[in-house]
mmCIF file of the N, C-alpha and C atoms, coordinates in Angstrom:
data_MODEL
# 
_entry.id   MODEL 
# 
loop_
_atom_site.group_PDB 
_atom_site.id 
_atom_site.type_symbol 
_atom_site.label_atom_id 
_atom_site.label_alt_id 
_atom_site.label_comp_id 
_atom_site.label_asym_id 
_atom_site.label_entity_id 
_atom_site.label_seq_id 
_atom_site.pdbx_PDB_ins_code 
_atom_site.Cartn_x 
_atom_site.Cartn_y 
_atom_site.Cartn_z 
_atom_site.occupancy 
_atom_site.B_iso_or_equiv 
_atom_site.pdbx_formal_charge 
_atom_site.auth_seq_id 
_atom_site.auth_comp_id 
_atom_site.auth_asym_id 
_atom_site.auth_atom_id 
_atom_site.pdbx_PDB_model_num 
ATOM 1   N N  . MET A 1 1  ? -193.785 110.631 -13.407 1.00 0.00 ? 1  MET A N  1 
ATOM 2   C CA . MET A 1 1  ? -193.263 110.092 -14.454 1.00 0.00 ? 1  MET A CA 1 
ATOM 3   C C  . MET A 1 1  ? -192.414 109.144 -14.343 1.00 0.00 ? 1  MET A C  1 
ATOM 4   N N  . ASP A 1 2  ? -193.033 107.637 -15.168 1.00 0.00 ? 2  ASP A N  1 
ATOM 5   C CA . ASP A 1 2  ? -191.877 106.595 -15.032 1.00 0.00 ? 2  ASP A CA 1 
ATOM 6   C C  . ASP A 1 2  ? -190.754 106.416 -15.735 1.00 0.00 ? 2  ASP A C  1 
ATOM 7   N N  . LEU A 1 3  ? -190.011 106.386 -14.991 1.00 0.00 ? 3  LEU A N  1 
ATOM 8   C CA . LEU A 1 3  ? -188.172 106.506 -15.141 1.00 0.00 ? 3  LEU A CA 1 
ATOM 9   C C  . LEU A 1 3  ? -187.651 105.471 -15.880 1.00 0.00 ? 3  LEU A C  1 
ATOM 10  N N  . SER A 1 4  ? -188.506 104.190 -16.096 1.00 0.00 ? 4  SER A N  1 
ATOM 11  C CA . SER A 1 4  ? -187.899 103.070 -16.842 1.00 0.00 ? 4  SER A CA 1 
ATOM 12  C C  . SER A 1 4  ? -187.168 103.626 -18.051 1.00 0.00 ? 4  SER A C  1 
ATOM 13  N N  . GLY A 1 5  ? -186.251 102.930 -18.502 1.00 0.00 ? 5  GLY A N  1 
ATOM 14  C CA . GLY A 1 5  ? -185.573 103.526 -19.744 1.00 0.00 ? 5  GLY A CA 1 
ATOM 15  C C  . GLY A 1 5  ? -184.668 104.593 -19.706 1.00 0.00 ? 5  GLY A C  1 
ATOM 16  N N  . TRP A 1 6  ? -184.542 104.867 -18.608 1.00 0.00 ? 6  TRP A N  1 
ATOM 17  C CA . TRP A 1 6  ? -183.456 106.199 -18.232 1.00 0.00 ? 6  TRP A CA 1 
ATOM 18  C C  . TRP A 1 6  ? -182.717 105.480 -17.421 1.00 0.00 ? 6  TRP A C  1 
ATOM 19  N N  . THR A 1 7  ? -181.112 106.253 -17.278 1.00 0.00 ? 7  THR A N  1 
ATOM 20  C CA . THR A 1 7  ? -180.249 105.459 -16.463 1.00 0.00 ? 7  THR A CA 1 
ATOM 21  C C  . THR A 1 7  ? -179.812 106.788 -15.516 1.00 0.00 ? 7  THR A C  1 
ATOM 22  N N  . LYS A 1 8  ? -179.530 107.673 -15.387 1.00 0.00 ? 8  LYS A N  1 
ATOM 23  C CA . LYS A 1 8  ? -178.802 108.709 -14.888 1.00 0.00 ? 8  LYS A CA 1 
ATOM 24  C C  . LYS A 1 8  ? -178.978 110.409 -14.880 1.00 0.00 ? 8  LYS A C  1 
ATOM 25  N N  . GLY A 1 9  ? -179.622 110.804 -14.379 1.00 0.00 ? 9  GLY A N  1 
ATOM 26  C CA . GLY A 1 9  ? -179.717 112.310 -15.007 1.00 0.00 ? 9  GLY A CA 1 
ATOM 27  C C  . GLY A 1 9  ? -180.595 113.301 -13.903 1.00 0.00 ? 9  GLY A C  1 
ATOM 28  N N  . VAL A 1 10 ? -181.206 114.412 -14.548 1.00 0.00 ? 10 VAL A N  1 
ATOM 29  C CA . VAL A 1 10 ? -181.980 115.145 -13.539 1.00 0.00 ? 10 VAL A CA 1 
ATOM 30  C C  . VAL A 1 10 ? -182.958 115.667 -14.543 1.00 0.00 ? 10 VAL A C  1 
ATOM 31  N N  . MET A 1 11 ? -184.239 116.036 -13.666 1.00 0.00 ? 11 MET A N  1 
ATOM 32  C CA . MET A 1 11 ? -185.517 116.410 -14.612 1.00 0.00 ? 11 MET A CA 1 
ATOM 33  C C  . MET A 1 11 ? -186.157 117.665 -14.248 1.00 0.00 ? 11 MET A C  1 
ATOM 34  N N  . TRP A 1 12 ? -186.057 118.887 -15.046 1.00 0.00 ? 12 TRP A N  1 
ATOM 35  C CA . TRP A 1 12 ? -187.195 120.013 -14.880 1.00 0.00 ? 12 TRP A CA 1 
ATOM 36  C C  . TRP A 1 12 ? -188.217 119.735 -15.366 1.00 0.00 ? 12 TRP A C  1 
ATOM 37  N N  . VAL A 1 13 ? -189.214 120.695 -14.915 1.00 0.00 ? 13 VAL A N  1 
ATOM 38  C CA . VAL A 1 13 ? -191.048 121.003 -15.369 1.00 0.00 ? 13 VAL A CA 1 
ATOM 39  C C  . VAL A 1 13 ? -190.953 122.530 -15.345 1.00 0.00 ? 13 VAL A C  1 
ATOM 40  N N  . ASN A 1 14 ? -191.330 122.889 -16.090 1.00 0.00 ? 14 ASN A N  1 
ATOM 41  C CA . ASN A 1 14 ? -191.263 124.566 -16.238 1.00 0.00 ? 14 ASN A CA 1 
ATOM 42  C C  . ASN A 1 14 ? -190.039 125.071 -15.290 1.00 0.00 ? 14 ASN A C  1 
ATOM 43  N N  . ALA A 1 15 ? -188.812 125.029 -15.814 1.00 0.00 ? 15 ALA A N  1 
ATOM 44  C CA . ALA A 1 15 ? -187.822 125.750 -14.882 1.00 0.00 ? 15 ALA A CA 1 
ATOM 45  C C  . ALA A 1 15 ? -187.840 125.051 -13.516 1.00 0.00 ? 15 ALA A C  1 
ATOM 46  N N  . HIS A 1 16 ? -188.932 124.158 -13.218 1.00 0.00 ? 16 HIS A N  1 
ATOM 47  C CA . HIS A 1 16 ? -188.564 123.510 -11.577 1.00 0.00 ? 16 HIS A CA 1 
ATOM 48  C C  . HIS A 1 16 ? -188.075 122.267 -11.526 1.00 0.00 ? 16 HIS A C  1 
ATOM 49  N N  . ASN A 1 17 ? -186.786 122.115 -10.534 1.00 0.00 ? 17 ASN A N  1 
ATOM 50  C CA . ASN A 1 17 ? -186.021 121.157 -10.578 1.00 0.00 ? 17 ASN A CA 1 
ATOM 51  C C  . ASN A 1 17 ? -186.787 119.788 -9.952  1.00 0.00 ? 17 ASN A C  1 
ATOM 52  N N  . LEU A 1 18 ? -187.402 118.875 -10.789 1.00 0.00 ? 18 LEU A N  1 
ATOM 53  C CA . LEU A 1 18 ? -187.857 117.553 -10.108 1.00 0.00 ? 18 LEU A CA 1 
ATOM 54  C C  . LEU A 1 18 ? -187.339 116.605 -9.207  1.00 0.00 ? 18 LEU A C  1 
ATOM 55  N N  . GLY A 1 19 ? -185.933 116.421 -9.946  1.00 0.00 ? 19 GLY A N  1 
ATOM 56  C CA . GLY A 1 19 ? -185.120 115.925 -8.626  1.00 0.00 ? 19 GLY A CA 1 
ATOM 57  C C  . GLY A 1 19 ? -184.282 114.803 -9.993  1.00 0.00 ? 19 GLY A C  1 
ATOM 58  N N  . ARG A 1 20 ? -183.225 114.231 -9.214  1.00 0.00 ? 20 ARG A N  1 
ATOM 59  C CA . ARG A 1 20 ? -182.329 113.669 -10.167 1.00 0.00 ? 20 ARG A CA 1 
ATOM 60  C C  . ARG A 1 20 ? -182.815 111.870 -9.791  1.00 0.00 ? 20 ARG A C  1 
ATOM 61  N N  . TYR A 1 21 ? -182.434 111.117 -10.936 1.00 0.00 ? 21 TYR A N  1 
ATOM 62  C CA . TYR A 1 21 ? -182.589 109.847 -10.669 1.00 0.00 ? 21 TYR A CA 1 
ATOM 63  C C  . TYR A 1 21 ? -181.354 109.078 -11.539 1.00 0.00 ? 21 TYR A C  1 
ATOM 64  N N  . TRP A 1 22 ? -181.406 107.578 -10.857 1.00 0.00 ? 22 TRP A N  1 
ATOM 65  C CA . TRP A 1 22 ? -180.747 106.918 -11.055 1.00 0.00 ? 22 TRP A CA 1 
ATOM 66  C C  . TRP A 1 22 ? -180.815 105.398 -11.230 1.00 0.00 ? 22 TRP A C  1 
ATOM 67  N N  . LYS A 1 23 ? -180.720 104.322 -12.130 1.00 0.00 ? 23 LYS A N  1 
ATOM 68  C CA . LYS A 1 23 ? -181.463 103.115 -12.516 1.00 0.00 ? 23 LYS A CA 1 
ATOM 69  C C  . LYS A 1 23 ? -181.422 102.441 -11.074 1.00 0.00 ? 23 LYS A C  1 
ATOM 70  N N  . ILE A 1 24 ? -179.986 102.450 -10.569 1.00 0.00 ? 24 ILE A N  1 
ATOM 71  C CA . ILE A 1 24 ? -179.612 101.398 -9.498  1.00 0.00 ? 24 ILE A CA 1 
ATOM 72  C C  . ILE A 1 24 ? -180.459 101.632 -8.264  1.00 0.00 ? 24 ILE A C  1 
ATOM 73  N N  . GLY A 1 25 ? -180.406 103.589 -7.821  1.00 0.00 ? 25 GLY A N  1 
ATOM 74  C CA . GLY A 1 25 ? -180.954 103.920 -6.669  1.00 0.00 ? 25 GLY A CA 1 
ATOM 75  C C  . GLY A 1 25 ? -182.639 103.977 -6.459  1.00 0.00 ? 25 GLY A C  1 
ATOM 76  N N  . ALA A 1 26 ? -182.947 104.750 -5.326  1.00 0.00 ? 26 ALA A N  1 
ATOM 77  C CA . ALA A 1 26 ? -184.119 104.348 -4.745  1.00 0.00 ? 26 ALA A CA 1 
ATOM 78  C C  . ALA A 1 26 ? -185.213 104.873 -5.602  1.00 0.00 ? 26 ALA A C  1 
ATOM 79  N N  . GLN A 1 27 ? -185.027 105.974 -6.284  1.00 0.00 ? 27 GLN A N  1 
ATOM 80  C CA . GLN A 1 27 ? -186.140 106.830 -7.009  1.00 0.00 ? 27 GLN A CA 1 
ATOM 81  C C  . GLN A 1 27 ? -186.623 105.866 -8.288  1.00 0.00 ? 27 GLN A C  1 
ATOM 82  N N  . GLN A 1 28 ? -187.839 105.499 -8.263  1.00 0.00 ? 28 GLN A N  1 
ATOM 83  C CA . GLN A 1 28 ? -188.368 104.901 -9.379  1.00 0.00 ? 28 GLN A CA 1 
ATOM 84  C C  . GLN A 1 28 ? -189.582 106.153 -10.473 1.00 0.00 ? 28 GLN A C  1 
ATOM 85  N N  . ALA A 1 29 ? -189.798 106.922 -9.586  1.00 0.00 ? 29 ALA A N  1 
ATOM 86  C CA . ALA A 1 29 ? -190.853 107.835 -10.670 1.00 0.00 ? 29 ALA A CA 1 
ATOM 87  C C  . ALA A 1 29 ? -190.238 109.327 -9.876  1.00 0.00 ? 29 ALA A C  1 
ATOM 88  N N  . LEU A 1 30 ? -190.764 110.469 -10.491 1.00 0.00 ? 30 LEU A N  1 
ATOM 89  C CA . LEU A 1 30 ? -190.677 111.805 -10.429 1.00 0.00 ? 30 LEU A CA 1 
ATOM 90  C C  . LEU A 1 30 ? -192.459 112.202 -10.200 1.00 0.00 ? 30 LEU A C  1 
ATOM 91  N N  . PHE A 1 31 ? -192.341 112.797 -9.528  1.00 0.00 ? 31 PHE A N  1 
ATOM 92  C CA . PHE A 1 31 ? -193.811 113.573 -9.229  1.00 0.00 ? 31 PHE A CA 1 
ATOM 93  C C  . PHE A 1 31 ? -194.059 114.664 -9.585  1.00 0.00 ? 31 PHE A C  1 
ATOM 94  N N  . VAL A 1 32 ? -195.181 115.365 -10.086 1.00 0.00 ? 32 VAL A N  1 
ATOM 95  C CA . VAL A 1 32 ? -195.103 116.853 -10.393 1.00 0.00 ? 32 VAL A CA 1 
ATOM 96  C C  . VAL A 1 32 ? -196.168 117.568 -9.644  1.00 0.00 ? 32 VAL A C  1 
ATOM 97  N N  . PRO A 1 33 ? -195.894 118.372 -8.852  1.00 0.00 ? 33 PRO A N  1 
ATOM 98  C CA . PRO A 1 33 ? -197.136 118.897 -8.313  1.00 0.00 ? 33 PRO A CA 1 
ATOM 99  C C  . PRO A 1 33 ? -198.060 119.664 -9.089  1.00 0.00 ? 33 PRO A C  1 
ATOM 100 N N  . GLY A 1 34 ? -198.998 119.476 -9.116  1.00 0.00 ? 34 GLY A N  1 
ATOM 101 C CA . GLY A 1 34 ? -200.342 120.351 -10.044 1.00 0.00 ? 34 GLY A CA 1 
ATOM 102 C C  . GLY A 1 34 ? -199.885 121.895 -10.226 1.00 0.00 ? 34 GLY A C  1 
ATOM 103 N N  . CYS A 1 35 ? -199.469 122.519 -9.046  1.00 0.00 ? 35 CYS A N  1 
ATOM 104 C CA . CYS A 1 35 ? -199.286 123.944 -9.248  1.00 0.00 ? 35 CYS A CA 1 
ATOM 105 C C  . CYS A 1 35 ? -197.964 124.375 -9.991  1.00 0.00 ? 35 CYS A C  1 
ATOM 106 N N  . TRP A 1 36 ? -197.153 123.130 -10.357 1.00 0.00 ? 36 TRP A N  1 
ATOM 107 C CA . TRP A 1 36 ? -196.248 123.615 -11.093 1.00 0.00 ? 36 TRP A CA 1 
ATOM 108 C C  . TRP A 1 36 ? -196.244 123.588 -12.411 1.00 0.00 ? 36 TRP A C  1 
ATOM 109 N N  . LEU A 1 37 ? -197.609 122.848 -13.258 1.00 0.00 ? 37 LEU A N  1 
ATOM 110 C CA . LEU A 1 37 ? -198.360 122.974 -14.421 1.00 0.00 ? 37 LEU A CA 1 
ATOM 111 C C  . LEU A 1 37 ? -198.831 124.016 -14.899 1.00 0.00 ? 37 LEU A C  1 
ATOM 112 N N  . TRP A 1 38 ? -198.580 124.121 -16.302 1.00 0.00 ? 38 TRP A N  1 
ATOM 113 C CA . TRP A 1 38 ? -199.232 125.388 -16.736 1.00 0.00 ? 38 TRP A CA 1 
ATOM 114 C C  . TRP A 1 38 ? -200.582 124.773 -17.624 1.00 0.00 ? 38 TRP A C  1 
ATOM 115 N N  . LYS A 1 39 ? -201.390 125.657 -17.706 1.00 0.00 ? 39 LYS A N  1 
ATOM 116 C CA . LYS A 1 39 ? -202.653 125.227 -18.600 1.00 0.00 ? 39 LYS A CA 1 
ATOM 117 C C  . LYS A 1 39 ? -202.418 125.162 -20.169 1.00 0.00 ? 39 LYS A C  1 
ATOM 118 N N  . SER A 1 40 ? -201.353 125.987 -20.565 1.00 0.00 ? 40 SER A N  1 
ATOM 119 C CA . SER A 1 40 ? -201.077 125.931 -22.058 1.00 0.00 ? 40 SER A CA 1 
ATOM 120 C C  . SER A 1 40 ? -199.779 124.666 -21.862 1.00 0.00 ? 40 SER A C  1 
ATOM 121 N N  . GLU A 1 41 ? -198.835 124.533 -23.065 1.00 0.00 ? 41 GLU A N  1 
ATOM 122 C CA . GLU A 1 41 ? -197.967 123.781 -23.125 1.00 0.00 ? 41 GLU A CA 1 
ATOM 123 C C  . GLU A 1 41 ? -196.716 123.645 -21.830 1.00 0.00 ? 41 GLU A C  1 
ATOM 124 N N  . ASN A 1 42 ? -196.401 122.409 -21.555 1.00 0.00 ? 42 ASN A N  1 
ATOM 125 C CA . ASN A 1 42 ? -195.820 122.517 -20.459 1.00 0.00 ? 42 ASN A CA 1 
ATOM 126 C C  . ASN A 1 42 ? -194.291 122.243 -21.099 1.00 0.00 ? 42 ASN A C  1 
ATOM 127 N N  . VAL A 1 43 ? -192.885 122.800 -20.544 1.00 0.00 ? 43 VAL A N  1 
ATOM 128 C CA . VAL A 1 43 ? -191.656 122.313 -20.649 1.00 0.00 ? 43 VAL A CA 1 
ATOM 129 C C  . VAL A 1 43 ? -191.125 121.207 -19.661 1.00 0.00 ? 43 VAL A C  1 
ATOM 130 N N  . ILE A 1 44 ? -190.540 119.672 -20.500 1.00 0.00 ? 44 ILE A N  1 
ATOM 131 C CA . ILE A 1 44 ? -189.819 119.429 -19.603 1.00 0.00 ? 44 ILE A CA 1 
ATOM 132 C C  . ILE A 1 44 ? -188.657 119.209 -20.180 1.00 0.00 ? 44 ILE A C  1 
ATOM 133 N N  . GLU A 1 45 ? -187.705 119.385 -19.436 1.00 0.00 ? 45 GLU A N  1 
ATOM 134 C CA . GLU A 1 45 ? -186.051 118.872 -19.310 1.00 0.00 ? 45 GLU A CA 1 
ATOM 135 C C  . GLU A 1 45 ? -185.343 118.190 -18.789 1.00 0.00 ? 45 GLU A C  1 
ATOM 136 N N  . VAL A 1 46 ? -184.776 117.461 -19.538 1.00 0.00 ? 46 VAL A N  1 
ATOM 137 C CA . VAL A 1 46 ? -184.246 115.866 -19.115 1.00 0.00 ? 46 VAL A CA 1 
ATOM 138 C C  . VAL A 1 46 ? -182.576 116.203 -19.139 1.00 0.00 ? 46 VAL A C  1 
ATOM 139 N N  . LEU A 1 47 ? -181.715 116.280 -18.601 1.00 0.00 ? 47 LEU A N  1 
ATOM 140 C CA . LEU A 1 47 ? -180.472 115.673 -18.185 1.00 0.00 ? 47 LEU A CA 1 
ATOM 141 C C  . LEU A 1 47 ? -179.888 114.552 -18.448 1.00 0.00 ? 47 LEU A C  1 
ATOM 142 N N  . GLU A 1 48 ? -179.776 113.763 -19.440 1.00 0.00 ? 48 GLU A N  1 
ATOM 143 C CA . GLU A 1 48 ? -179.673 111.894 -18.895 1.00 0.00 ? 48 GLU A CA 1 
ATOM 144 C C  . GLU A 1 48 ? -177.907 112.301 -19.578 1.00 0.00 ? 48 GLU A C  1 
ATOM 145 N N  . LEU A 1 49 ? -177.340 111.674 -18.311 1.00 0.00 ? 49 LEU A N  1 
ATOM 146 C CA . LEU A 1 49 ? -175.674 111.807 -18.253 1.00 0.00 ? 49 LEU A CA 1 
ATOM 147 C C  . LEU A 1 49 ? -175.335 110.180 -18.907 1.00 0.00 ? 49 LEU A C  1 
ATOM 148 N N  . GLU A 1 50 ? -176.085 109.294 -18.880 1.00 0.00 ? 50 GLU A N  1 
ATOM 149 C CA . GLU A 1 50 ? -175.330 108.189 -19.160 1.00 0.00 ? 50 GLU A CA 1 
ATOM 150 C C  . GLU A 1 50 ? -175.670 107.169 -20.561 1.00 0.00 ? 50 GLU A C  1 
ATOM 151 N N  . ASN A 1 51 ? -177.205 107.489 -20.407 1.00 0.00 ? 51 ASN A N  1 
ATOM 152 C CA . ASN A 1 51 ? -177.738 106.629 -22.008 1.00 0.00 ? 51 ASN A CA 1 
ATOM 153 C C  . ASN A 1 51 ? -177.879 108.008 -23.132 1.00 0.00 ? 51 ASN A C  1 
ATOM 154 N N  . ALA A 1 52 ? -177.573 107.312 -24.306 1.00 0.00 ? 52 ALA A N  1 
ATOM 155 C CA . ALA A 1 52 ? -177.191 108.286 -25.441 1.00 0.00 ? 52 ALA A CA 1 
ATOM 156 C C  . ALA A 1 52 ? -178.352 107.843 -26.298 1.00 0.00 ? 52 ALA A C  1 
ATOM 157 N N  . GLY A 1 53 ? -179.070 106.751 -26.161 1.00 0.00 ? 53 GLY A N  1 
ATOM 158 C CA . GLY A 1 53 ? -180.337 106.309 -26.858 1.00 0.00 ? 53 GLY A CA 1 
ATOM 159 C C  . GLY A 1 53 ? -181.272 107.455 -26.734 1.00 0.00 ? 53 GLY A C  1 
ATOM 160 N N  . THR A 1 54 ? -182.513 107.024 -27.289 1.00 0.00 ? 54 THR A N  1 
ATOM 161 C CA . THR A 1 54 ? -184.111 107.783 -27.169 1.00 0.00 ? 54 THR A CA 1 
ATOM 162 C C  . THR A 1 54 ? -184.718 107.105 -26.212 1.00 0.00 ? 54 THR A C  1 
ATOM 163 N N  . ALA A 1 55 ? -185.435 107.427 -25.261 1.00 0.00 ? 55 ALA A N  1 
ATOM 164 C CA . ALA A 1 55 ? -186.127 107.339 -24.635 1.00 0.00 ? 55 ALA A CA 1 
ATOM 165 C C  . ALA A 1 55 ? -187.929 107.963 -24.445 1.00 0.00 ? 55 ALA A C  1 
ATOM 166 N N  . THR A 1 56 ? -188.705 107.596 -24.306 1.00 0.00 ? 56 THR A N  1 
ATOM 167 C CA . THR A 1 56 ? -189.822 108.478 -24.128 1.00 0.00 ? 56 THR A CA 1 
ATOM 168 C C  . THR A 1 56 ? -190.039 108.746 -22.429 1.00 0.00 ? 56 THR A C  1 
ATOM 169 N N  . ILE A 1 57 ? -190.946 109.716 -22.413 1.00 0.00 ? 57 ILE A N  1 
ATOM 170 C CA . ILE A 1 57 ? -191.262 110.016 -20.961 1.00 0.00 ? 57 ILE A CA 1 
ATOM 171 C C  . ILE A 1 57 ? -192.613 110.403 -20.981 1.00 0.00 ? 57 ILE A C  1 
ATOM 172 N N  . PRO A 1 58 ? -193.304 108.681 -20.690 1.00 0.00 ? 58 PRO A N  1 
ATOM 173 C CA . PRO A 1 58 ? -194.615 108.786 -20.281 1.00 0.00 ? 58 PRO A CA 1 
ATOM 174 C C  . PRO A 1 58 ? -195.434 109.152 -19.224 1.00 0.00 ? 58 PRO A C  1 
ATOM 175 N N  . GLY A 1 59 ? -196.500 109.994 -19.142 1.00 0.00 ? 59 GLY A N  1 
ATOM 176 C CA . GLY A 1 59 ? -197.127 110.582 -18.005 1.00 0.00 ? 59 GLY A CA 1 
ATOM 177 C C  . GLY A 1 59 ? -197.743 109.470 -17.514 1.00 0.00 ? 59 GLY A C  1 
ATOM 178 N N  . GLY A 1 60 ? -198.969 110.266 -16.454 1.00 0.00 ? 60 GLY A N  1 
ATOM 179 C CA . GLY A 1 60 ? -199.942 109.516 -16.018 1.00 0.00 ? 60 GLY A CA 1 
ATOM 180 C C  . GLY A 1 60 ? -200.458 109.662 -14.553 1.00 0.00 ? 60 GLY A C  1 
ATOM 181 N N  . THR A 1 61 ? -201.624 109.445 -14.115 1.00 0.00 ? 61 THR A N  1 
ATOM 182 C CA . THR A 1 61 ? -202.066 109.954 -12.885 1.00 0.00 ? 61 THR A CA 1 
ATOM 183 C C  . THR A 1 61 ? -202.161 109.035 -11.738 1.00 0.00 ? 61 THR A C  1 
ATOM 184 N N  . GLN A 1 62 ? -201.449 107.533 -12.060 1.00 0.00 ? 62 GLN A N  1 
ATOM 185 C CA . GLN A 1 62 ? -201.451 106.893 -10.921 1.00 0.00 ? 62 GLN A CA 1 
ATOM 186 C C  . GLN A 1 62 ? -199.849 106.567 -10.200 1.00 0.00 ? 62 GLN A C  1 
ATOM 187 N N  . PRO A 1 63 ? -199.530 106.771 -9.276  1.00 0.00 ? 63 PRO A N  1 
ATOM 188 C CA . PRO A 1 63 ? -198.766 106.607 -8.381  1.00 0.00 ? 63 PRO A CA 1 
ATOM 189 C C  . PRO A 1 63 ? -197.857 104.954 -9.380  1.00 0.00 ? 63 PRO A C  1 
ATOM 190 N N  . ILE A 1 64 ? -196.561 105.293 -9.460  1.00 0.00 ? 64 ILE A N  1 
ATOM 191 C CA . ILE A 1 64 ? -196.056 104.094 -9.729  1.00 0.00 ? 64 ILE A CA 1 
ATOM 192 C C  . ILE A 1 64 ? -195.124 103.317 -8.877  1.00 0.00 ? 64 ILE A C  1 
ATOM 193 N N  . TRP A 1 65 ? -195.073 102.004 -8.061  1.00 0.00 ? 65 TRP A N  1 
ATOM 194 C CA . TRP A 1 65 ? -194.587 101.507 -7.337  1.00 0.00 ? 65 TRP A CA 1 
ATOM 195 C C  . TRP A 1 65 ? -194.318 100.295 -7.630  1.00 0.00 ? 65 TRP A C  1 
ATOM 196 N N  . LYS A 1 66 ? -192.626 100.262 -7.886  1.00 0.00 ? 66 LYS A N  1 
ATOM 197 C CA . LYS A 1 66 ? -192.343 98.851  -7.798  1.00 0.00 ? 66 LYS A CA 1 
ATOM 198 C C  . LYS A 1 66 ? -191.503 98.098  -6.726  1.00 0.00 ? 66 LYS A C  1 
ATOM 199 N N  . LYS A 1 67 ? -191.701 97.228  -6.867  1.00 0.00 ? 67 LYS A N  1 
ATOM 200 C CA . LYS A 1 67 ? -191.045 96.577  -5.508  1.00 0.00 ? 67 LYS A CA 1 
ATOM 201 C C  . LYS A 1 67 ? -189.952 95.600  -5.525  1.00 0.00 ? 67 LYS A C  1 
# 
């Protein structure tokens, strides 16, 4: 999951903690293990601590590497 547009917080998928992120930190993307995903709907929960605006969560199949 690409975290551009997000500032600081924690993310869960289907009650599994993916980890925390921070725009100035080393974490640029969070990756979801396939075994954590359900065949039906998946639940994404985000605790955003700094940004009060609206951001999207785009998914992808390729790694996201920014230098």
